[in-house]
N, C-alpha and C positions, 0 to 999 in steps of 0.2 A: 395496601392487600400486599399480603405474603403468600409468595409462592412454596411452596414446600418441597425440599429434595427426597431424595431418594433413595437413600444409604441405608439399609435397614442391616444397622449394626445392634445389635441386643444392648441393652445398657448406656447407651449413648444416647442424647438430643439428637434427635434429626434438625439441621441448621435450615435457616428459612430465607431465599430470597426476598428482600424487601424490591416488590416491585416498583412503590411509589417511591422510593430513595432512586433506584437507579433511575428514575424516569427523571426524579428533580437534578441528579447529577445531569445528565446529557443534557436537560435545558439550561440549565448554569454554566454549563462547559462554552456551550454553542452562541453565548455573549460574544466572545471573543473573537472578532472577523467575523460576527453578523452582518450579512446585507440585509438591503431592505426589503427583497423577493425573499427572504426567509431560508437563505442559504449559508454559504461560511465562503469567509475570501481568508484564510490561514495559511501563507505559504511557510516553508520550512525556513526556519531561524529569523521568523520577522516577529516584531511584537506583539502580535495576536501570539503569534506560537509560544512567547516566553510566557504571556500570561496563563494560557491556558496549561501549559507545563507547573506553572507555581500554585494552579489550583491543583492539581494532581499531586502534586510532591507534597503539599499541606496536609489535604487531607489522607494522606499516607504515612506523613509523622504524628498524625493525629491517632494514630494505629497504632503507634510504637515502632514502624518500621523503619530500618534503615536504609538510607538513600548514596545512590552512587552514580554519578557521572563522568562517561569516558570521554577520549579527548573529540570525539565526533559529535558529542552531546546528549550521544543514549543515555536514558535517565533509566535508574533500576533501583526497586523499590522493594526491599526484602522482609518476609515475615519469616522469622528463624523458626526451626522447627526443631523437635525432642534430639535428635539424633546430628551432633555436628560434623561428624563425618562423612554424613550422607549427602550424595547430592541435589543440590536444589532444582524444582519443577520450575521451570518458566513459560509466564505468558507474555504473550506481547501484542500491539500494534501502535498504530503512528496518530497523533494530532493534526499533521499538519493537511490540508485540501488542495484542490485545485484549483483555479483562479475561478471565482465563480460557482463554487462547489458547492455537494452538499454536506450538512451536517451529522451522520452518520458513516462514511466511509470510512473507517480506521479507528475513528472516535468510540464509535460503539464497545470497538475489541476494548479498547484500555481501560472505559468507563466500566463493561463488563469484569474485568478483570480488578476493580478497583471494589467493585461491590462481593467479588471472591474473599479480596482480603476482610473487607468490613464485615462480611457473615462469619467469616472463620474467628475474627476478634468478637463480635457479642456473644457468640456461641459457645467461644472459649475451646473453639476443638482444637486438639492438639494433631499434629501432622510430624509424621516422623523426616520429611523433607522439608525446607524450608521453600516457600512459595515465593517467588519475586517476579514481579510486573515491569516489563518494560515498553519506555516510549521510545521507539526507534524514531532516530532524524530522516529526514526527507525520505518518506516514502516515496512520493506522489513523484517527485524529479520535475515539479512544474517550473521552482526557480532553480536549484543545481541539477547539474547531470553528475551520473546516471539514476534512475528511481532506486528504489529499493538500499538507498546509500548506507544509511547506518549499518542496516544489518548486515548488508556486504561488507562494512568494516570491520565489524562484530567476528565474521565469518574467515576472517582473515583473506580477502577477494582484494582488499586496499589495504595501503600505510595511511594514516591519518596525514603526512605528510604529502601523498597525492592528492587525496578530498578536500582537505583545508583550503588549498590555493583556487578550488573552481569558484568560478565567479556566474552572477545572474546576467541579464542582460544589458544592465545598469554598470556592469562592472565592480560589483561589490563580492568580495570573496567570503566565502561562507565561514570561513576561520573568524573572520572579524565580527561577522552577524552574530555568530555564538558568543562573541565576548559579549558586543553587547546587552544582550537580550540574559547574560549570565550563566551561559550552559556550554563553556566552554572550559570542560571537565581533567582531570588529571588521574582520573581512578582508570587504576586497569582490571577489566572486568575479562575472564576467560569463560569459551564455551567448555572448556573441561571443570566449570565448578558445576554443570548444570546435566541433567539425569533425559529432560525432554523438554520439548517444546510445542505449546498448544496455543492457537489465534483464533480466535472467533471473529467474524466480520459478515456484513450483509453480505448478501448472494451478488448484487449488481446483476442480477438480470433476473426474466420473470418466471422462472420453472418454479420454484416451490410455491409463489402464490397460485399461478395459473393449476397448481396438481396439489394444490390445498392442502398441502404440508408444512410442518413447523419449524425442522431443522434437514440442514443438508450436511450428510456426511463426503467429506471432502478426498478424493482418492487421488488426483494429480494435479497438476497446474499446467495449462498446454505453454508452450514455449514461445518469447517472445525476442523479438532483434529488431532495435536502431538505428536508424544510418541518419548523420547528420550531412545533408547537400548542400552544398554550396554553388552557386551559379554566378559568372562573373560577366557580363558582357560589356556594354558603352554606354553609359551616360552622354545625353547631350538635353539641346532644347525642343522640349514637344512643339515647336513651333517652325523651328528652322531646319530641324534635321532630317532627310527624305525616309520615309517608308521604309521605300526597296532597302534602303544599307543600313537599318537598322539592328543592332545587336541588344534587344530586349531581355533582359532576363527575366523579367515577367512573366511575359509571354512564353518564354521558354520553360519556366517553370509552373505554367499551365497546360503546359504539352505534359511535363512530367508527373505532375499531380492524376490528370487524365489516364496515364500510363498505371499508376500505381493504383488505382481504382480496379482498374482491369487487371492488376495481377492478384488481387483478393477477388475477383468475381470468377476468375479461373480456375478456384478451387472451391466447388459448390458448398455451400453446409458449415463446412469445417476454416475457410480462408478468410482471415482477416487484414486488408490494408488499410492504412490511412496515414494520411498529413493530416496533423492536425498544430503544426507550431510553423508560422511566416514571418520572416523578417524581411522587411525590404526597405531596400535604400538606396539612393536617399531620402524615397517615401515623400517626395512635394509630386503635386497635380501638374505641376509644369517641368519637370524634368522624368525622362526616360528612365526607367528602373538601371541600374546599372548594376546592384547585385541582390541576391537573392538567398537566403539562408533558409531550408526547411529542415523537418526532420520527418522522415519514414517510419512509418512503423508497423510491424508484420506479426502475428500472431497463429499460432496451430499447435494441434496436439502433438505433430508427428515431426519430428527434428529432418527427414528427408526430404517433404513437400515446406518448412524452410527453408532447404538450400537449393529446390528448387524456384520458390518466391524470390532469391536472392538473385540467383543466377537471371531472372527476367528483368530485375532491378536495374543489374548490372547493363544488361544489352539496354535497356531504357534510358540508361545514363547516355551511352555510347551514342543513340540515335537522336538525343535530345542534342549533344554538344553539333554533332553534323549538321543537322537540321537549320537550328538557329546560329550558330557560329560565336558561342560560347562557350567557354572553360565551363568543365564540370568537375568539382571534388568530391569526394563522399568519405566519410570517415565512420565506420560501425562503433558505435558508442554503449552498445548492450548487445547480448547475446545470451540470454537467460532459458534455457535446454528445458527441455518438459521435465517435470520435477514428479517423482512417484511419491507418495505419503510412506509413513513406514505403516506397514499390514496391521501389528497388534494394535498400534492406537486408532488405527478407523476404524477395528474390531471396539475396543473400548467405548469410542464415542456411540456408536450403533447401537453398544449393550445400554450405555447410560441415558440415551433418547429413549429407549423401550423402557428402562427402568423408570424415568420420569413421567410415562404415560407420552411422548411426544409422537406423533408422524415423521418417519424420516425417509430420505432414499440416500441413496450412495449416489457422487456427480461430480463432477469434473469441475476447475472454475477456469474460467475465460479471460480471466485478470492476474497479473501479477501481487502477490503478496510478500512480505518479509518474510515468512515462512520459507517462500522458495530457498531464499540464503541461508535461514537457518538449519534447512535440510539436509546442506551439505557437511554440516557439522555435529547435530545429533537427531537424534528417533523423533519426528515431526508428524502433525497434522493437522486440521483445518475445520471449524466448524462453520456450518452456515444458518445466518437466519435469513426471511422474505424480506424484499424492498418491495414497497409499491410501484406494481408495472414493470418492474424493472429496473426502473431509471435511477443512475447513479453519475457522477463526476455532473451536477449539474443542482441548479436553487433548490428546484423540487424534490429532490430524493426525499423520501419518507419510509418511516418504517410505523408501527406501533409499539403502545407500551406493551403489550402481551407477547409479542413476539420478542420484545426486548427481553422481557422477563424469562419467558421460554429458554431462550439461547443462554440466558447465565445461568439457569435452572442445570442444563445439562452439561456449562461449561464447568461449575462446582462439582456436580456427579462425577463428572468426568476427572478430573484432576485427586479427589477424594480418593475415587479406587483405584488411578495408579498408584496415589499415594501409599494403599494399603496390600500393593502387590509385593 
């Protein structure tokens, strides 16, 4: 099935989305890291991540695209434009997943970008600007911290030397992992080469489906902060160490986790506070936990509210240390401010959705995306499609073929409209 686009340019053949081809590509790439429950376990710079990248790169090269890989493994696939002096239009997302995550979060955005390249190629559509599709390294932050790492490097917020030495829980460095999968690049790719950035993504929430809408026009991404907390107590034999004098790091952590939940509840409707990562040492049934590492994440559209939540966390850390006689150390690892996208591009997406006959609404993103980093260095916006019941970061994350094709059609219309401006 082919979905017609909406470019009404006299004398030009209107390119068409190949819905079946897009869906097939989503199915094929999901083999790499597939889980028995139908999800995806494809952590950044893993063997499976390398296989997925190889799939996309091979497809892009078949279209005649030039491929570049930078020092963080960010992979860029460029289709040349007619004006060599014009800046490129950048489209991108990521291929890594959460542990036991879904197979559309991020991946859909890359495959929609690949479909864009295929549509332009097969229709022989000439664009003034080069069209470049990026695969960003370690967006999820599930294996290496921080999240959105590759995009943050591209935006100049970190150096390669700072990030390539980051280690996963097994002590493996990112740089070594990228070398092993063949994506330790040497190409220099700069934001100054690009005119604008577009990212298409599943909503990761229920609004579009609940309201029977096809497209989300994203206006902003709410702020997010991560804190890595270390709690140190005293290990000991569970059978001999008196309860009254224990300094159990896990018991202390449970107190802190409950406090984090309350911090979120204290901000009705908009507050988000989560502990989703916990490492217990020595993690033995007959040894009192001597150390716990956990990650605290806060999200909110308002920086002032994030400041209140952070202050509440600091108070909870002090109370935990005092009550349980443990040492508590906190390090902030991510501070992503609320991101307002470019109004001109927001309007363009809205117009493209209308031109394609798709229902849409303006909305904010509750999740962080690579676009947050890109917005610091070029005009940026995002397009959302629905996901079933709003479920994401889970193996039963799901979309429909029609939703995928609707979004890809709007992406291509948006890019062509921007190219013609």
